[in-house]
N, C-alpha and C positions, 0 to 999 in steps of 0.2 A: 582673535580672528585666525582663520585656518587658510592656509594656502591650498588652492584646489588644483591649478594647472598653469603652465606657461604656455603662451600662445604667440606665434610669430605674426599672425595677421590680426591687427587691431580692429578691422571691420567685422570679421567673424566674432571676436571676442565681445564687441559692443552688442552685437545681435543677440548673443546668448545673455549677457547682462540684462538687457532689456526684457527679454523673455522671462528671466526670472524675477524681475522686478514686478511683472504682472502677476506673479504669485506670492508676493510679499516677501520675497527673499533677496536681500541686498548683498550685491557682490561689488567689490571695488577693484579698479584696474589700475596697476601701476607699472610704469615702464622700468626696465632694468637700466642699469648705469650706461651700458653701451647701446641702449635703444633698439636692440635687434629682436628681443622677446618681451612680452607684456605678462605680468603675473596676475592672476585673478585671486582675490582674497575674500572668503566668506566672513561677513561680519558676525552673524549669529551662529555660533558653534552648535546650538541645539537643532539647527536645520541642516547639519552636515549630511545625514544620511539621504534626506530628500534632494539636496543639491548634487550629491554623488550620483544618484540614480539619474538625474536629468542631465548631468554631464555625460554619462555613458550614452545616452539617446542622442545628445547633440553631436558627440563624435563620430556616430554612426552616420549621421545625415546633417552636417552642419550648414548645407545650402537649402534645407527645407524652408519652405514659404512661411512657417509659423514663426520663425526667428526674425525674418525680414519684416513681417507684419508687426511684430511687437516693437521694432524700432520706429516704424511709422506711428504707431499708436502713443508711444512714449515721447516721440518728438526728438529723438536722438539720431536721426538719420545722418546729420552733418555735424554734430557738435563734438562729443568728447573724442579727444585724440584726432579728430578730422580724418576723413577719407582721403588717402593720398592720390595725387594725380601724378601718374608715372610719366607723363609727358612734359613735366616742367624741367627745364634744364638743370636748375639747382638740385632738384631731387636725383635726377639721373646721374649728375656728377658725383653726388655723395654715394650713391648706391652702386655705382659700377665698380668692377674689379679690374685687376691688371690685364687680364686676357681681352676683356671687352675693349679696354682703351688701347691695347696694342693693335688689335685688328682694326679699330676705328681709324687710327692715325696712319697705320701702314696702307690702308686702302686709299686714304686721302693723298699720301705721298706717291703712290703708284698712279693715281689719277693725274696729278701735277705733272708727273714724269711723262705721261702719255701726251698731255697737252703740249709740253716742251719738244719731245722727241719724235712725237708721231705714234699712232697706234701700232703700226707694223713693227717699229723698232722694239717697242716694249713686249709686244706679242712673241717676237723672235726669241725672247728669253722666257717668257712666263705662259704662253699659250699651251693648250692640251698638246701633248707630245704627238709627233707625226711618226712614221714607221721607223726613222732612225734616231728618235729621241726618247725611247723608253727607259733608257738607263738614267735619264735626267728625272728622278722620282718627284721632284718638287713640282713639275708640271701637272701632276695629277690633281693637285690642290690649288695652285696659283691662279687658274682661271677664275675662281671666286672673287679674286681681288681686282679684276679687270673691269673697268666701267667706261662707257663710251659716250655719256652725256651727263650734263649737270643734273638733270631731273633723275637719271638713272641711279647715280650715286647717292643723291639726297634721300630718295625713296628707301634704298636699301639700308643705308646707315641709320635712318630714323628707326626703322624696324629692328635693326641689329642691336641698337643701344637699348631700346625698350624692352626687347626680349632677352637679349644676352644679360643685361644688367640683373634682371630678375633671377635668371638661372644661376649666374655666377655668385651673387650674394647669398642666395637661399640654399643652393645645392653644392656650391663649390666650383673653384677654377677648373679642377679636373673634369667635372661632369660637362661643363661648357666646351672644353677642348675636345673631349670625346664626341659630343654631338656635332660640333663644327667639322672635325676631321672626317667623321664617318659620312656626314650628309654631303660635304664638298666632293668626297670620292664618288659617291654613288650618283649624285645629281650631275656632276661633270662627265661621268662615264656615259650616263644615259643621253645627255645632250650631244656628246660626241658622236654618237651612232647616227645623228641626224644632221649635225652641222660640221662635222670634222673638227677642226681646231678653231674655227671662226666663231667664237661665242665667249662670253664672260659675264660676270655679275655675281654678287652675293645672294641673289634671290633664291637660289636653290638651298642654301643654308638658312635663310630666312623663313621660307616655307616650312622647313623641317622644324625650326624653333617654334613656328605657329602651332604646328601639329603637336609637338611635344608639350609645350606650355599648356595648350588648351586641354588636352586629354589628361595631364597631370593634375590641372585645376579641377576638372570634372571628377575624377577618380579618387583623388587624394588632396583635397583642398588644404589639408593639414600642412603641406609642404610650403605653403605660401606663395606660390606662383600661379598666375591665371591670366586669361584674357576674357574680355566679354564674349558672349556667345555670338553677338552681332558682328564682332570683328572676324570670328571664325567663318561666319556665313559669308562675309565680304570676301575673304580670302579665297574660298571655295568658288564663289561666283567670278572672281577675277580670273581664277585658274581656268574655269569652264569657258568664259567669253574670250580668253586668249587664243583658243583653238580655232576661233572663227575670224580672226584677223580683223576686227572691228575697230581696233584702236589705232590703225594706221602705222604701226611700228613693228619691228622685229622683237619678238618676245620668245624667250627660251622656255617654251611650254614644257618640254620633257624634263628640264632641270627642276622646274617648279613641281611638277607631278612626282618626280622621283624624290625630291627633297621632302614633300608633304608625307608620302607614304613611309619614308624612312623614319621621319620624326614621330608619326604615329605609332609605328612598330616599336621604336625605342621607348616611347611613352608608356605603350601598353606593357612592355617587358618590365620597366622600372616600377610600374604600379600594379603588377599582377597580384601582389599580396595586399589584403586590407590592413589598415593600421591596427595594432593592438590596443584595444579599448579598456583594458583592465588595470592599466597603469595610469596614475593620475599625473605623472610628471612628464608625460609625453609632450614633446613640442609640436603644436599645430599652428 
């Protein structure tokens, strides 16, 4: 047997295996000890050259419909290695990193503090700086941790864990930290132009992560992070409808818009180069 490649996303790996099976080329997928990557092994060494050529084509366009169609035809859509549901709590707990967890519980702690002490008391320490508070640098970022209702915090933390976990596990804590800090800065600043200091919420960061993860998944699925296109459409639709005040609630539209733009720009920058398809040990 010959090792072809190590892949981080088992869904993409299985699609390639199924496609090759239709060409009578058998490839076996094995999970590494740590379970983070999956090794593809070619059984028939005489077919290495053909498998190598097909692998190059696959890495150039892994989301091509021909690979998904092969999975449907072979009946492996939901079988080998199973397609992960990122919304299950057990999976999210296993896949989250330290920064995801810290922000998650810090946000809950501040929300409980607001319930006990009142919104005004907490905002006196953490809200966007007024004219006399710009030396208090933390205020530029901490509005992202303020939430004013149970629905508000639940919605944002669900998205934070879903998206932040993917980024931190696949791209590292440093990358998630940078995305969070940059998006909090710009989304908070943008919202402050319209709301003063009377705003809060993690949604600016969440929209940034939505844009970043979606664009990364589209341009470089090899990195192993993605969201369904339907969720991206939903996010844009929610953003658009928020400007018409049809939900009957105060929505930080500017923070959402600024966050989404910043996330897309960071995603575009980080994925400006196409992956090198000449090396067979690339992790995808």
